[in-house]
N, C-alpha and C positions, 0 to 999 in steps of 0.2 A: 504494500500500500504506500502510496506517495501523495504528494500534494498537500492541500490544506488540512485534511484529516490526519495525516501523519505528523504534520507540523503543530497540530493543536490550535490552528487558526480558523477552522471551519465554521461557517455560519449554518443555521438550521437548514437552509436550502442548498448547501454545497453538495456537489456530486462526490462520488467515491472513485478515486483513481487507483487502478490495480495494474501493476507492471508484471509481465510474465517473462520468464526465461524458459524457452523450450528445451526439451531434451534433444540430443543429436538424432539425426535420421539413421537409417540402417545402412551399413556399408555394403558395397557390392563386392564381388569376389576379388577385386584388385585392392581393396582396402579404402577406396574412395567412397564418398557418400553416394549411395545409389538411390534410395528412396527417402525423401525428406517428409515422411508422413506427419510428423508433428506440425510442420509449417503448413502442410496441406490441410490438416484438420483445423488449425487456427484460422486459416483463410476461409475455409468453408463454413465454419460455425461461429466465428467471432460475433457477428450481429445477433445470432440466436442466443449465444451465451450472455451477451450484454443485456438483451431484453429479459432473459430469465433472471439474471442477477438483479436487474432494476426492479422487477416485480417482487423479488424476495426481500430486498432491503428498503424498498419504498422511495428510492431516489435514483437519479441517473448514475449509471456505472460506466466508466471509461476503461476499456482494456487496451493496453499498449505493450508492444514487445520491447524487452530489453535484450541486449546482445548476449549471445551464448559465449561460453569460454572460447577465446581465440578470435572472436569477431570484434570488429571495431564498433565502439559505442558512439552513438550520436551525442553531440554537445547537449541537446535537450535531455536525453536519458541520463547522462552523467550528472547534470544539475538536479534531476528528479531523485536520483539515488542518494543524494547527500542527506536528505531527511526521511528516506524511505524506511519502512518497518517491514521486516520479513514476517509473513504470516504463516508460511508453510514451505517446507523444503523436502524434496524427494530424497529418500535414503540412497546413498550411492552403493553400487555393487550390483 
């Protein structure tokens, strides 16, 4: 979570900003990324997930991608991460 809710400066009508870091895709036989199913799922379902979360929490929810390990992070995402609060992390392994 990032933005005004993470900073503690949210107003009652503020939206909820959630940053996501996707897991890596499946490698092909050469070791290169073959199928990036996490990005495909995010692209296909982002709007649906946002609407479902908005209905659950009762306010607009923004879903934004943060860079994966080894990817270049945008300036905006770097700034957002300064005050971000990690809500959940997948166990490695």
